[in-house]
C-alpha positions as CSV (number, residue, x, y, z in Angstrom):
1,M,93.8,105.2,99.3
2,I,96.4,106.9,101.5
3,S,96.3,106.6,105.3
4,Y,98.4,108.5,107.7
5,I,98.7,107.6,111.4
6,E,97.5,110.4,113.6
7,D,100.8,111.5,115.0
8,I,101.7,112.8,111.6
9,F,98.9,115.2,111.7
10,K,99.6,116.3,115.2
11,R,103.2,117.2,114.2
12,I,101.9,119.0,111.1
13,K,99.8,121.1,113.5
14,K,102.5,121.8,115.9
15,V,104.8,123.0,112.6
16,L,107.2,120.0,113.5
17,I,106.7,118.8,110.0
18,P,106.2,121.8,107.5
19,K,103.1,121.8,105.3
20,E,105.0,122.0,102.3
21,I,107.0,118.9,103.0
22,F,103.7,116.9,103.6
23,L,102.0,118.2,100.6
24,H,105.3,116.9,98.5
25,F,104.8,113.5,100.1
26,N,101.2,113.4,99.7
27,N,101.6,114.2,96.0
28,A,104.1,111.4,95.6
29,F,102.0,109.0,97.5
30,S,98.8,110.0,95.4
31,S,101.1,109.3,92.3
32,I,102.2,105.9,93.7
33,D,98.6,105.1,94.6
34,L,97.4,105.9,91.1
35,T,100.0,104.1,89.2
36,K,101.2,101.3,91.8
37,D,104.8,102.2,90.4
38,L,107.4,102.5,93.2
39,T,110.1,103.5,90.7
40,L,108.5,106.8,90.2
41,F,110.3,108.1,93.3
42,D,113.3,107.4,95.5
43,V,111.8,104.4,97.2
44,K,113.9,101.7,98.8
45,Q,112.5,98.5,100.4
46,L,113.5,98.4,104.3
47,K,112.5,95.0,105.5
48,I,109.8,92.5,105.9
49,S,107.8,92.0,109.0
50,E,107.5,88.4,109.6
51,E,104.7,88.4,112.1
52,K,102.4,91.0,110.2
53,K,103.6,89.7,106.8
54,R,104.3,93.4,105.5
55,V,106.9,94.8,103.4
56,Y,107.8,98.4,104.7
57,Y,109.3,101.0,102.3
58,R,111.1,104.3,102.7
59,L,110.2,107.3,100.5
60,R,113.0,109.9,100.5
61,K,112.4,113.7,99.8
62,G,115.4,115.8,100.6
63,K,116.1,115.6,104.5
64,Y,112.7,114.1,105.0
65,R,111.7,110.4,105.0
66,A,108.4,108.6,105.1
67,I,108.1,105.0,106.1
68,F,105.1,103.2,104.7
69,Y,103.6,99.6,103.5
70,M,101.1,98.7,100.9
71,E,98.3,96.4,101.5
72,H,95.3,95.5,99.5
73,G,96.2,98.3,97.1
74,N,96.1,100.8,99.9
75,I,99.2,102.9,101.2
76,Y,99.6,103.0,105.0
77,V,102.2,105.8,106.1
78,V,103.5,104.9,109.5
79,A,106.2,107.7,109.8
80,L,107.0,111.0,108.5
81,D,110.0,113.0,109.9
82,K,113.6,114.2,109.2
83,R,115.9,111.3,108.5
84,E,117.7,111.5,111.7
85,E,114.4,111.2,113.8
86,V,112.2,108.9,111.4
87,Y,114.2,105.6,112.0
88,K,114.1,106.0,115.8
89,K,110.4,106.4,115.8
90,W,109.7,103.6,113.5
91,R,111.8,100.8,115.0
């Protein structure tokens, strides 16, 4: 299962994130969810959250980045935006 934070859907409605970009990311996350293979795409481990015991990853598609973590076989996307903006929001 893939879960997105509500802010991502609000940004798509305001056309701050193009629908085509969201569809590319959603297809990539669907493939990762199906295969559980992070090497299919440009995925990089970012950091491990000590208090929440989570490993965060970055998925890159062109100028856009998605920050996500995996827990109990599910994918949780916490940020999706252009490179220069996504890391500011996530930290």
